[in-house]
C-alpha positions in Angstrom: -14.5 6.5 0.9 -16.1 9.8 -0.9 -15.8 8.1 -4.3 -17.4 5.1 -3.0 -20.3 7.0 -1.6 -20.6 8.8 -4.8 -20.5 5.6 -6.8 -23.3 3.9 -4.5 -21.1 1.0 -3.6 -22.3 -1.7 -1.4 -21.3 -2.5 2.1 -19.0 -5.3 0.6 -17.2 -2.7 -1.8 -16.6 -0.6 1.3 -15.3 -3.8 3.2 -13.0 -4.8 0.4 -11.7 -1.2 0.3 -11.1 -1.4 4.0 -9.2 -4.6 4.0 -6.7 -3.2 1.4 -6.2 0.2 3.0 -5.6 -2.1 5.9 -2.9 -4.0 4.1 -1.5 -0.8 2.9 -0.8 0.5 6.0 0.7 -3.0 7.4 3.1 -2.9 4.3 3.9 0.9 5.1 4.8 -0.2 8.7 6.8 -3.1 7.6 8.6 -0.8 5.1 9.4 1.9 7.7 10.6 -0.9 10.1 12.7 -2.2 7.5 14.4 1.0 7.1 14.9 1.7 10.6 16.8 -1.4 10.9 19.0 -1.1 7.6 19.9 2.6 8.9 20.9 0.7 12.2 23.0 -1.9 10.7 24.4 0.2 7.7 24.7 3.6 8.8 27.0 4.5 5.7 25.8 4.5 2.2 25.7 0.7 0.8 24.0 -1.0 -1.9 22.2 -3.6 0.1 20.9 -0.8 2.1 19.5 0.8 -1.0 18.4 -2.4 -2.7 16.4 -3.3 0.7 14.9 0.3 0.9 13.9 0.1 -2.8 12.3 -3.1 -2.7 10.4 -2.1 0.5 9.3 1.3 -1.3 8.3 -1.0 -4.3 5.9 -3.1 -2.0 4.4 0.1 -0.6 4.0 1.2 -4.4 2.3 -1.7 -5.7 -0.2 -1.8 -2.6 -1.2 2.1 -3.7 -1.7 0.8 -7.1 -3.6 -2.2 -5.9 -6.1 0.1 -3.9 -6.4 2.3 -6.9 -7.3 -0.4 -9.3 -10.1 -1.5 -6.7 -11.3 1.9 -6.5 -11.4 2.3 -10.1 -13.0 -1.1 -10.8 -15.8 -0.6 -8.2 -16.4 3.0 -9.4 -16.6 1.7 -13.2 -18.9 -1.1 -12.3 -16.8 -4.3 -12.8 -17.4 -5.4 -9.5 
């Protein structure tokens, strides 16, 4: 938010970032729920559990990159 304020962003930039941030938080919540379920269903190590957790973490990572790309594009003046 500080970066948006410093760059003189419009209200729509703040709204776009807030939406992306809300999606990031939702994906992280789904990631946590998936990890809890996998731990319950497969208490010992298994390849299925590892793959499920890795893919869920990958989704969170992509959302972080999307947030950073949006901020970078707004600060650089592409929007």
